[in-house]
C-alpha positions in Angstrom: 54.2 -13.5 45.4 55.6 -16.8 46.7 55.0 -18.2 50.2 58.5 -17.3 51.2 58.0 -13.7 50.1 54.8 -13.5 52.1 56.5 -15.0 55.2 59.2 -12.4 54.8 56.6 -9.6 54.5 54.8 -10.8 57.6 58.1 -11.0 59.5 59.1 -7.5 58.4 55.7 -6.1 59.4 56.1 -7.6 62.8 59.6 -6.3 63.3 58.8 -2.8 62.0 55.6 -2.6 64.1 57.6 -3.6 67.2 60.3 -1.1 66.5 57.9 1.8 65.9 55.9 0.9 69.1 59.1 0.7 71.2 60.4 4.0 69.8 57.1 5.7 70.5 57.2 4.5 74.2 60.9 5.6 74.4 60.0 9.0 73.0 57.2 9.5 75.6 59.6 8.5 78.4 62.1 11.1 77.4 59.4 13.8 77.2 58.3 12.9 80.7 61.8 12.8 82.0 62.5 16.3 80.5 59.4 17.7 82.1 60.3 16.2 85.5 63.9 17.5 85.2 62.6 21.0 84.4 60.4 20.9 87.5 63.4 19.7 89.6 65.6 22.5 88.2 63.0 25.1 88.8 62.5 23.8 92.4 66.3 24.0 93.0 66.3 27.6 91.8 63.3 28.5 94.0 64.9 26.8 97.0 68.1 28.8 96.5 70.2 25.7 95.9 73.9 26.0 95.0 74.7 27.1 91.4 76.5 23.9 90.6 73.3 21.8 91.5 71.2 24.1 89.3 73.7 24.0 86.4 73.9 20.2 86.7 70.1 19.8 86.6 70.1 22.1 83.5 72.7 19.8 81.8 70.6 16.8 82.6 67.5 18.5 81.2 69.4 19.5 78.0 70.5 15.8 77.5 66.8 14.8 77.8 65.9 17.3 75.1 68.6 15.9 72.9 67.3 12.4 73.3 63.8 13.6 72.6 65.0 15.0 69.2 67.0 11.8 68.6 64.0 9.5 69.3 61.7 11.8 67.2 64.0 11.4 64.2 64.3 7.6 64.6 60.6 7.4 65.2 59.8 9.3 62.0 62.1 7.0 60.1 60.5 3.9 61.6 57.0 5.2 60.8 58.0 5.9 57.2 59.4 2.4 56.8 56.3 0.8 58.3 54.0 3.0 56.2 55.9 1.8 53.0 55.6 -1.8 54.1 51.9 -1.5 54.8 51.4 0.0 51.4 53.3 -2.9 49.9 51.3 -5.4 52.0 48.0 -4.0 50.8 48.9 -5.1 47.3 49.1 -8.8 48.5 45.9 -10.8 48.7 44.9 -12.1 52.1 47.6 -10.4 54.2 45.3 -7.4 55.0 43.1 -9.8 57.0 46.0 -10.9 59.3 46.6 -9.7 62.8 50.1 -8.5 62.0 48.8 -6.2 59.4 46.1 -4.8 61.7 48.7 -4.1 64.4 50.9 -2.3 61.9 47.9 -0.1 60.8 47.1 0.6 64.5 50.6 1.9 65.2 50.4 4.1 62.1 47.0 5.5 63.2 48.5 6.3 66.7 51.3 8.2 64.9 48.7 10.3 63.1 47.1 11.5 66.3 
C-alpha cells in the first residue's frame, strides 16, 4: 500500500470514528429527551391539564421516538462502515499501532456494550 493510500486510510478512520461517536451521542440525547417528554406528558395528565397540551406533549414525544429510530439506523450504518474500515486497516502493517486505529476500536467496543 502506498503512502497516499495509508494517509487516506488514516483520514477515513478519523472521519468514520468521529461520525460514529457523534451519532452515538446524538442517539443518547434523543433517548433522554423522549424519557423527559414522557415524564412531562404524564405530569400534565396527572395535573389535569388541557387535552390540547397533553396531545401536543404526546406529539413531541412521538417525534423524539422517530428520531431515536433514525439515529439508531444511521448509527448502525456508521458502525458497520467503521468495522469494515478497521478490518481493512488490520491488514496494513504499522497502522494498528496508531492512535487513530485505537480510537476506532474503542468506539466499536462501546457499540458492543
